[in-house]
C-alpha positions in Angstrom: 25.2 -3.5 3.4 23.0 -5.7 1.0 20.7 -3.3 -0.6 16.9 -4.4 -1.2 14.6 -2.4 -3.5 10.9 -2.9 -2.6 7.8 -1.9 -4.8 4.7 -2.4 -2.8 1.4 -1.2 -4.8 -1.6 -0.3 -2.4 -4.9 0.0 -3.2 -5.6 3.8 -2.6 -5.0 6.6 -4.7 -7.7 9.2 -3.9 -7.4 9.8 0.0 -3.9 11.5 0.8 -3.9 10.8 4.3 -4.4 7.4 4.0 -1.3 7.4 1.5 0.7 9.3 4.0 -0.1 7.3 6.9 1.2 4.1 4.8 4.3 6.2 3.6 5.4 7.2 7.2 4.7 3.8 8.4 7.5 2.1 6.2 9.7 5.2 6.3 9.6 4.9 9.9 11.6 1.6 9.8 15.7 2.1 10.2 17.4 2.6 6.6 14.7 2.8 4.7 14.9 5.5 2.2 11.5 6.6 0.1 12.5 6.7 -3.4 9.2 7.2 -4.9 5.7 7.6 -3.9 3.3 7.7 -7.2 -0.6 7.7 -6.7 -3.5 7.5 -9.5 -6.7 8.7 -9.0 -8.4 6.9 -11.4 -6.8 3.5 -10.9 -7.1 4.1 -7.1 -4.0 2.9 -6.6 -0.2 4.1 -5.0 2.8 2.9 -5.8 6.0 3.6 -3.3 9.3 2.7 -3.9 11.9 2.4 -1.0 15.3 1.2 -0.7 16.5 -0.4 2.3 18.8 -2.7 4.0 18.2 -6.6 3.8 18.1 -6.9 7.4 15.0 -4.3 7.7 13.4 -5.1 4.2 10.7 -7.2 6.2 9.8 -5.0 8.8 9.3 -1.7 6.6 7.2 -3.9 4.2 5.4 -5.4 6.9 5.0 -1.6 8.3 3.0 -0.7 5.2 1.1 -3.5 5.2 -0.2 -3.5 8.6 -0.9 0.1 8.2 -2.9 -0.5 4.9 -4.9 -3.5 6.3 -6.3 -0.5 9.0 -7.0 1.9 6.6 -8.5 0.4 3.8 -11.4 -1.3 2.6 -11.7 -3.4 -0.8 -15.6 -3.9 0.0 -15.9 -0.4 -0.8 -12.8 -0.1 -3.0 -13.2 0.8 -6.8 -10.8 1.8 -9.4 -9.6 0.9 -13.1 -6.7 -1.3 -11.8 -7.2 -4.5 -10.9 -6.1 -5.7 -7.4 -6.3 -8.5 -5.0 -5.6 -6.9 -1.8 -5.5 -3.6 0.3 -1.6 -4.4 0.0 -1.9 -6.0 -3.8 1.3 -7.1 -4.6 5.3 -6.7 -2.7 8.0 -7.4 -4.9 11.5 -7.4 -3.4 14.4 -6.6 -5.8 18.3 -6.8 -5.5 20.4 -4.1 -5.5 23.9 -3.9 -4.9 25.4 -6.5 -2.7 22.2 -8.7 -2.4 20.8 -11.6 -4.4 17.6 -12.9 -5.9 18.0 -15.7 -3.3 18.0 -12.9 -0.8 15.0 -11.4 -2.0 13.3 -14.6 -2.4 14.0 -15.8 1.3 12.5 -12.0 2.2 9.4 -12.9 0.3 8.7 -16.1 2.6 9.6 -14.4 5.1 7.5 -11.8 5.1 4.9 -14.3 3.9 4.9 -16.2 6.7 4.9 -13.3 9.1 1.9 -11.6 7.4 -0.1 -14.7 7.2 0.3 -15.3 10.8 0.2 -11.9 12.5 -2.4 -10.4 10.4 -4.6 -13.0 9.1 -4.0 -11.8 5.5 -3.5 -14.9 3.1 -0.3 -14.1 1.0 0.7 -15.8 -2.3 4.2 -15.9 -3.8 4.7 -15.1 -7.5 7.8 -14.4 -9.8 10.6 -15.7 -8.7 9.3 -16.7 -5.1 6.4 -18.9 -6.4 6.1 -22.4 -5.1 4.5 -23.8 -8.2 4.5 -22.7 -11.9 1.3 -21.5 -12.3 1.9 -19.0 -9.5 4.8 -17.5 -11.3 2.4 -14.8 -13.0 1.0 -12.2 -11.2 -1.8 -11.4 -13.6 -2.9 -15.3 -13.0 -2.9 -14.8 -9.2 -4.9 -12.1 -9.3 -7.6 -13.1 -12.2 -11.3 -12.5 -11.2 -9.6 -9.7 -8.1 -11.1 -9.7 -4.8 -14.6 -10.4 -5.6 -13.5 -13.8 -7.0 -11.0 -14.4 -4.8 -13.8 -14.0 -1.8 -15.5 -17.1 -3.2 -12.5 -19.3 -4.7 -10.2 -18.8 -1.8 -11.0 -21.5 1.0 -13.2 -23.9 -1.7 -11.2 -24.3 -4.7 -7.8 -26.4 -4.3 -5.7 -24.4 -7.0 -6.1 -21.2 -4.5 -4.6 -22.6 -1.2 -2.3 -19.8 -0.4 1.1 -20.3 0.3 0.9 -18.6 3.7 -1.8 -17.1 6.0 -5.2 -18.7 6.3 -7.3 -20.2 3.9 -9.7 -17.3 3.5 -9.5 -13.4 2.3 -9.1 -11.2 5.1 -13.2 -9.7 5.0 -11.7 -6.3 4.0 -8.0 -6.2 3.4 -8.1 -9.5 1.0 -5.0 -11.2 0.2 -1.4 -10.2 -1.1 1.2 -11.0 -3.7 4.6 -11.3 -2.4 7.9 -12.2 -4.4 11.4 -11.5 -5.8 11.9 -10.1 -9.8 14.9 -8.3 -11.2 14.7 -4.4 -11.9 11.7 -3.8 -14.1 13.0 -1.1 -16.7 10.0 0.9 -18.6 11.4 1.9 -21.9 9.9 3.4 -24.7 10.9 4.1 -28.2 9.2 6.4 -30.6 8.5 6.1 -34.4 7.6 9.7 -35.7 4.4 10.7 -36.3 1.0 9.8 -35.0 0.0 8.4 -38.8 2.5 5.6 -37.9 0.9 4.0 -34.8 -0.1 1.0 -37.1 3.5 0.4 -37.6 4.1 0.9 -33.8 1.4 -2.0 -33.0 2.7 -4.2 -35.4 6.7 -3.8 -34.0 5.1 -3.8 -30.6 3.3 -7.5 -31.7 6.7 -8.9 -32.8 9.0 -7.6 -29.6 6.6 -8.8 -26.8 7.1 -12.3 -25.2 3.2 -12.8 -25.2 3.2 -13.0 -29.2 6.5 -14.9 -29.9 9.0 -11.9 -29.9 11.4 -11.5 -26.6 10.1 -13.3 -23.6 11.0 -10.9 -20.8 9.5 -8.3 -22.7 5.8 -6.6 -22.4 5.1 -4.1 -25.2 1.8 -2.3 -26.8 1.5 0.0 -29.7 0.5 3.5 -28.1 -0.2 7.2 -29.9 1.8 9.7 -27.1 1.3 13.2 -27.3 0.8 13.1 -31.1 3.5 10.6 -32.0 3.5 6.8 -32.5 5.6 5.1 -29.4 6.6 1.3 -29.0 6.0 1.0 -25.1 7.7 -1.7 -23.6 8.1 -3.0 -20.2 11.5 -5.0 -19.6 10.9 -7.8 -16.7 14.5 -8.9 -16.7 17.2 -6.9 -18.6 19.9 -9.7 -17.4 18.0 -12.2 -20.0 16.6 -9.5 -22.3 18.8 -6.0 -22.1 18.0 -3.2 -23.3 20.3 -2.7 -26.2 18.6 -6.0 -27.7 15.1 -4.4 -27.0 15.9 -1.6 -28.9 17.6 -3.3 -32.0 14.7 -5.7 -32.3 12.2 -2.6 -32.5 14.4 -0.8 -35.0 15.1 -3.6 -37.3 11.1 -4.6 -37.1 10.4 -1.0 -37.8 12.8 -0.2 -40.7 11.5 -3.7 -42.5 8.3 -1.6 -42.2 9.5 1.4 -43.7 9.5 3.4 -40.7 12.7 4.7 -38.8 13.1 5.2 -34.9 13.5 8.7 -34.0 14.3 8.7 -30.2 13.8 6.8 -27.1 13.3 7.3 -23.5 13.3 5.7 -20.2 10.6 6.4 -17.4 11.8 6.2 -14.1 14.9 4.5 -12.7 16.9 2.4 -14.3 20.4 0.0 -13.1 23.6 1.6 -14.1 24.3 -1.8 -15.0 21.7 -1.6 -18.3 23.5 1.5 -19.5 26.6 0.0 -19.2 26.0 -3.1 -21.1 24.2 -1.0 -23.8 27.6 1.1 -24.1 29.7 -1.5 -24.0 27.6 -3.6 -27.2 27.2 -0.2 -29.2 31.1 0.7 -28.9 32.0 -3.0 -29.0 33.8 -2.9 -26.1 34.7 -6.7 -25.5 36.5 -6.8 -22.5 34.7 -4.0 -20.8 33.8 -4.7 -17.0 32.4 -2.3 -14.7 35.5 -2.3 -12.6 37.2 0.5 -15.1 34.5 3.1 -14.1 35.8 5.9 -12.5 32.7 6.6 -10.4 31.8 3.6 -9.2 35.6 3.4 -7.7 35.0 6.2 -5.7 31.9 5.2 -4.6 33.9 2.2 -3.4 36.1 3.8 -1.8 34.0 6.5 -0.3 31.4 3.8 1.5 33.2 0.4 1.6 35.0 1.5 4.8 32.0 2.0 6.1 31.0 -1.8 5.8 33.7 -4.6 6.6 36.7 -2.3 7.4 34.8 0.1 9.5 33.4 -2.7 11.5 36.7 -4.2 11.9 38.0 -0.4 13.1 35.0 -0.2 15.7 35.8 -3.6 17.3 39.2 -2.4 17.6 38.4 1.1 19.4 38.2 1.2 22.8 34.4 1.1 23.2 33.0 -2.2 24.4 30.4 -2.5 20.7 30.9 -4.0 18.8 32.3 -6.7 20.7 32.3 -10.9 21.1 28.5 -11.2 20.7 28.5 -9.1 17.2 31.6 -10.8 15.8 30.1 -14.1 16.7 26.6 -13.0 14.8 29.2 -12.0 11.9 31.0 -15.4 12.1 27.5 -16.9 11.4 26.7 -14.7 8.6 30.1 -15.3 6.7 29.4 -19.1 7.5 26.0 -19.0 5.6 27.1 -16.9 3.1 30.0 -19.7 2.3 27.5 -22.4 2.1 25.7 -20.5 -0.1 28.3 -20.0 -2.3 29.3 -23.4 -2.5 25.3 -24.3 -3.5 25.5 -21.9 -6.1 28.7 -23.7 -7.7 26.6 -27.0 -7.5 23.2 -25.9 -9.4 23.5 -26.5 -12.9 26.5 -28.9 -13.5 25.3 -32.5 -14.9 27.3 -34.0 -12.4 25.0 -32.6 -9.1 21.5 -32.8 -11.1 20.3 -35.3 -8.9 20.6 -32.8 -6.0 20.1 -29.6 -7.9 16.7 -29.0 -6.4 18.0 -29.7 -3.0 20.9 -27.2 -4.0 18.6 -24.4 -4.8 16.4 -24.5 -1.7 19.5 -24.8 0.8 20.9 -21.5 -1.5 17.0 -19.6 -0.1 17.6 -20.6 3.5 21.4 -20.1 3.6 20.6 -16.6 2.3 17.7 -15.8 5.0 20.6 -16.9 7.1 23.4 -14.1 5.8 20.1 -11.6 6.7 19.5 -12.7 10.1 22.8 -13.0 11.0 23.2 -9.6 9.9 21.1 -8.2 11.8 21.8 -10.1 14.9 24.9 -7.8 14.9 23.2 -4.6 15.7 20.8 -6.2 18.1 23.8 -7.8 20.6 25.5 -4.3 20.5 21.8 -2.7 21.5 21.4 -5.7 23.6 25.2 -4.7 25.3 23.9 -1.0 25.6 20.6 -1.7 27.2 22.4 -3.5 30.1 24.7 -0.4 30.2 22.4 2.0 30.9 20.1 -0.1 33.2 23.2 -0.2 35.5 23.5 3.9 35.2 20.2 4.2 37.0 21.1 5.8 40.4 20.8 3.8 42.9 19.4 6.0 45.1 16.4 8.7 44.6 13.5 8.6 41.5 13.5 5.2 39.7 15.8 3.4 42.2 13.0 1.2 42.9 13.2 -0.5 39.7 16.6 -0.5 38.7 17.6 -4.4 39.7 14.1 -5.0 37.8 15.3 -2.9 34.8 18.8 -4.8 35.0 17.5 -8.1 34.9 15.4 -7.7 32.0 18.2 -5.9 30.0 20.7 -8.9 31.0 17.7 -11.5 29.5 17.7 -9.5 26.7 21.4 -9.5 26.3 21.2 -13.4 26.7 18.4 -13.4 24.2 20.2 -12.3 20.9 23.2 -14.8 21.4 21.4 -17.2 22.1 19.6 -16.8 18.6 22.8 -15.9 17.0 24.0 -19.5 18.7 20.9 -21.0 16.7 21.5 -19.1 13.4 25.0 -20.5 13.9 23.9 -24.0 14.0 21.8 -23.7 10.9 24.3 -22.6 9.4 26.8 -25.2 10.5 23.9 -27.9 9.9 24.0 -26.3 5.8 27.9 -26.3 5.5 27.5 -30.0 6.6 25.0 -30.6 3.7 26.8 -28.7 0.6 30.6 -30.6 2.1 28.5 -33.8 1.6 26.6 -33.4 -1.6 27.7 -29.9 -2.9 30.5 -29.2 -5.7 33.5 -31.2 -4.3 36.2 -28.4 -6.1 34.5 -26.5 -3.0 34.8 -28.6 -0.5 37.2 -26.4 1.5 34.8 -23.8 1.2 32.4 -26.0 3.0 34.5 -26.7 5.8 35.7 -22.8 6.2 31.8 -22.1 6.8 31.7 -25.3 9.3 34.4 -24.2 11.2 33.2 -20.4 11.1 29.6 -21.5 12.3 30.9 -23.4 15.0 33.1 -20.5 16.4 30.2 -18.2 16.2 28.0 -20.6 17.7 31.0 -21.2 20.7 31.1 -17.6 21.2 27.7 -16.4 21.3 27.6 -19.2 23.9 29.9 -17.6 25.8 27.6 -14.4 25.6 24.6 -16.2 27.0 26.4 -18.1 30.0 28.1 -15.1 31.2 24.7 -12.6 30.9 23.0 -15.7 32.6 25.8 -15.9 35.5 25.2 -12.1 36.1 21.2 -12.6 36.7 21.8 -14.7 39.8 18.8 -16.5 41.1 16.6 -15.5 38.5 14.9 -18.3 36.9 14.8 -17.2 33.8 18.3 -17.7 33.4 18.3 -21.5 33.3 16.3 -22.0 30.3 18.4 -19.6 28.2 21.7 -21.7 29.3 19.9 -25.1 28.3 18.8 -23.9 24.8 22.3 -22.8 23.9 24.0 -25.6 25.5 21.4 -27.7 22.7 22.6 -25.4 20.1 26.0 -25.7 20.6 25.7 -29.5 20.2 24.2 -29.2 17.1 26.6 -26.6 15.6 29.5 -28.9 16.9 28.1 -32.0 15.5 27.4 -30.4 12.1 30.7 -28.5 11.8 32.6 -31.9 12.5 30.6 -33.8 10.0 31.6 -31.1 7.7 35.5 -31.1 8.6 35.4 -35.1 8.3 33.8 -34.9 4.8 36.6 -32.2 4.0 39.4 -34.5 5.2 38.4 -37.7 3.2 38.0 -35.6 0.1 41.1 -33.9 0.2 42.9 -37.4 1.2 41.1 -39.0 -1.6 42.2 -36.4 -4.5 46.0 -36.8 -3.1 46.3 -40.0 -3.4 
């Protein structure tokens, strides 16, 4: 499972019943685990941190945003923290099994849905930003809700990425995006008399004044001690140990020693592993050497691929061919994403880099979509099975035929969506085969084969369920649509395979 962390910030920190309603709306979505809910009355703001499978991430965030729209009125809201919306900001952060591209795709999918269904304008920020001046949250939020009411809809630089070109009258606007895990890290410099030094060190360390680009820092007095308070916004680019080393060096240059440091909240294990490896000079260290990680993989890994294969091989009818077709589509899209990633950053392919970056994001979204369809197909089959179990006589029998027909329509609709997703994956495979890194052209070919196989398998499922409908007129459009998807998938797959054959022959000649 791809795990995503989401940390939506809501403009409400004083009404427990509203906070609980928002939290419960998010928690009701499958696979959501709420890690933390922190509210501040003076800021009038709540930060909810939850972890969720990628296939449910958009639904979970949407549930919280929808509830906040209904319960929070920014025209009467007051608090110290800057805000532009009832749901002010929604960042997605990749955790185990997920990538930044996955999170960018999630932010864009969520933004489109929020704009269309809730009527709230959405701006994309950080890694999901569509323009450089929107990467920084503070730039988007400058002037807050009050200024946004006059500028959105009238100022050309304030046109949102999704939704109406006007603020929602009570819910304002929402900023959403993708970013690395943020680590809150504080280093102490002894007695409060060293506060001036802490302020100087913080200035030397933070990116905005010429220090480490991915560090934000302040010098503060905390409980009678001088503290350098830092937010590390990208620990891959600026590791924990590098921030500590610079604070220590700058403090010692001013005659002050570091006394201790602390982490606030959660931290990725990789950040600690990197710091430990650096301190111990473990030049050949890899996370494969961590016992606890090996144990986790042994315990949980079987529930993903191995468990899925075991369930397919078992006597139960689900997961079946429809779920396998969706899984094939997910694998195809993942391979296309991989080839695009192997193309980006190489001088030889500089001319197609923007295309490959955009394709990688589309592929990531397809992986998530197809992964969700694996379970949806199984659920649709169970719906048909339950409908057929309705007694032919007695209570409920009068609606039995209608319920069976509705269940069969759903059981055909899901694989139709799978076929269309597989067709998209095949088309991406054709693009990366033609324009991507030629050293990975065989991978593009495998993606094309999987995508076409997924589309053909899904088409079987559409047709067999439509056949069971008899003369129901709702079936014909489904078979027509799946036939079109299959034509797309086959054409794209053939185009990709032609490129693969041509490339391999040219290499061997």
